[in-house]
N, C-alpha and C positions, 0 to 999 in steps of 0.2 A: 686493401681498403675498398677497391672496386667490388671485390667478392662480397665483402660485408654489406656494402650499400645495396648490392643486388639482392642479397638474402633479405635485408630489411624491407626493401621494396616489395618483394613477393609476400612477406609476412603481412605487411600492411594491406596489400591487395586481397589476400585470403581473408584477413580479419574483416575488412569492410564488406567484402562480398558475402561472407557467411552471416554477418550481423544483419545486413539488409535482407537477406533471404529469410533469416529467422523471424524478423519483425514482419515481413510479408506473410509468412506462413501463419503466425499467431494473429494476424488480422482476421483469420477465418477459423482457425483450429483452436479448440479449448486448451488452456494451459493446465495440464494435469499434475505436473511436478515443478516446484521452484527450487532454486539453490538453498533457500532458507529451510525448507522442509527437510532436505537431506542433511544440512548442517545441524539442525536441531535433533535429528534422529541419531547422529553420531556424537554430538556434543550438546546434550540437553542442559537446560538451566532451571534454577528454582528448587523447590522441595523435591523429595524423593517421589512423591505421587505425581507431581508435575512433570518430572523427568520421564516417568513411565508413560504418561500420556503423550509426550512428545515422540516417544519411540513407536507409538501406535497411532499416528496422526490421522485425523479425520478431514476429508476434503471431497466435497461433492459439487461438481460444476453445474450451475443452473444459469440459463440465459437471463438477461436483464428484465425481460418481460414476464419472467416467473418469480420476480422478487417484489416485495412490497414497494409501492411507489414512494414510501417514506424513507427507504434505505439510502438511495442516492442523495435525497434531500438532506438526510441527517449527516452524512459524511462531508457534503459540501459545506453545510452550516458549521460543522465542527472543525474540519481540516483545511478547507480551501474554498472560501466563499467567492473567489474570482475564477473558479475552475472553467466555467463556460465562456469566459471572455479573454483569458490570457492564452499565450501560445507555449505553455509548458513551464514558464518561469514567472513568478509573481514579483515583479521588480519593486512594487510598493512594500510588500512584506520583507523583502531582502533589505531595502533601505531602512525600514523600521528596526529590524534585527541588528543591523550594523550600528545604528544610532544608539540603541539600548546598550550594546556591548561597549561602545566607545565611552558612554557616559557612566559606566560602571554597573549597569543593570545586569540582570541574569542573562546568560547566553541561551538563546533559543533557536530552534531551527525554523526555516522558512520554506521547507520542501512542499511542493504542490502534489496533488494527487497524481499528476503525470510523472513527476520525478519518483514518487514512491512506487508507482507501477513499474517504471523502468528498472528500479533497484530490485523490486521483488521478483520480477520475471527473469532478468538477465544477469544479475550481479549478486554479490555477497554483502553481508552487513559490514560496516566499518566506516571510518572517517578519514582515510588516507586521501591525499590529493589525486592519486591514480584512480581510486574508485569513484571519487566525486567527478573527475573528468569523464570517465566512462559513463557515469550516470547522466551527465549533461548530454553526451553524445547519443545515448539511447533515448533520452527524453525528446531530443530533436527529431529522431527517426520516427518514434511512435506518433508524435504530433503531426508529422508530415504524412504518415501512411495510414493512421487510424482516425476515424471520426471520434468525437468526444464520447459518444455513447459506447463505443468499443473500449476506449480507455477506462471508462467507469465500470463496464462489465468485467473486464479483466481484473481491475483493482478489487472489486467486491468479491471476486472469486479467489483471489490469491493472497489477500492481506491476512496477516496473523491476527486472530481474534481471541486467542486464549492459548493455553498450553496444549499444543497438538491440534488446535482448532484453526482451520484455514477456510476463509470464505463465509459468506452470509448463510448459506444453507447449513453448513456444519454448526455454525454458531446458533442458528435458530433451533436446530434439533437438540443441541447439547444444553443450552441455557434455558430455553423456553418450551421445549417439547412440541414444536410446530415446524412448519416449513418456512422458508424465506418469504414465500408469497403471503403468508398469513401473519407476519410480524406486525405488531401494532406500531403506531407512531412513537409511543414512549419506549417501546422495546428497541426500536431502531435508534432512537436518541441515546439510550443507555449503551448499546453496542458501540456507537460512534465515540462517546466520551471515554470509553475504555481503550481505544486504539493506541493512544500514546504509550500505554504500558499494559499490554494485554496479558502479560504473565502475572502481574500483581493485582489487576483490577478485574472484578467479576460483575458483569451486567445483571445477573440474576440475584445478586446479593450486594447491591450498591451501598456505599457509605453515604452519609448525609451530604458530603461534598459532591459526590457523583450525581446524587439526586438533584441538587441545585443546578449543576452543570447541565444535566439532561433537560431540566425545565427551561433553562435559558436557550438551549439548542432548539427545543420545540418551538419557542417563540420565533426564532429566525427561520425555521422550516416552513412556517405559515406565511412568510412574507413573499 
């Protein structure tokens, strides 16, 4: 038993040390590849054409100051309107989601941009308690070690925005034939409203529902 505890202790020390080092490095170094990119490459989803796109994914890192000013505003308005005030976890949204579930309403997530960034960069997709626990751990780390602007920059460069499309630059080029810097306010809103289901939603060919959602997001972006 003593040997087992010693091995576990060293495994924990190695894990904590390597994870802290990785978060420290990514504070300054662009994230070129994420676990989801590799997973989608090996196990693509969707139609045959979408699967082919995922095997030849597009990802071009650009700094936050080379993106349209509307891009971060759009994802905050759509995904996490308390991003700049919470410390990684939106307790208000968590309580709302729990109340809705308890009262028989639809189950919905309450993940913040920080949590999604932690998941995208360091973990795999899934809903197990182990993965959620690791997500919380990495969320705490990036909130402690990265400023909000860096979290936003990494998020907007790593998030899946379509089949094989990762980050704002690749999305701008693929959907609108421009750079991330030249995205319009509405184009940013359309990209943002497609994030909950980027495989099925297309910002360059929005449904009436997505157009209504984008208009609503644009209203909040101006506040």
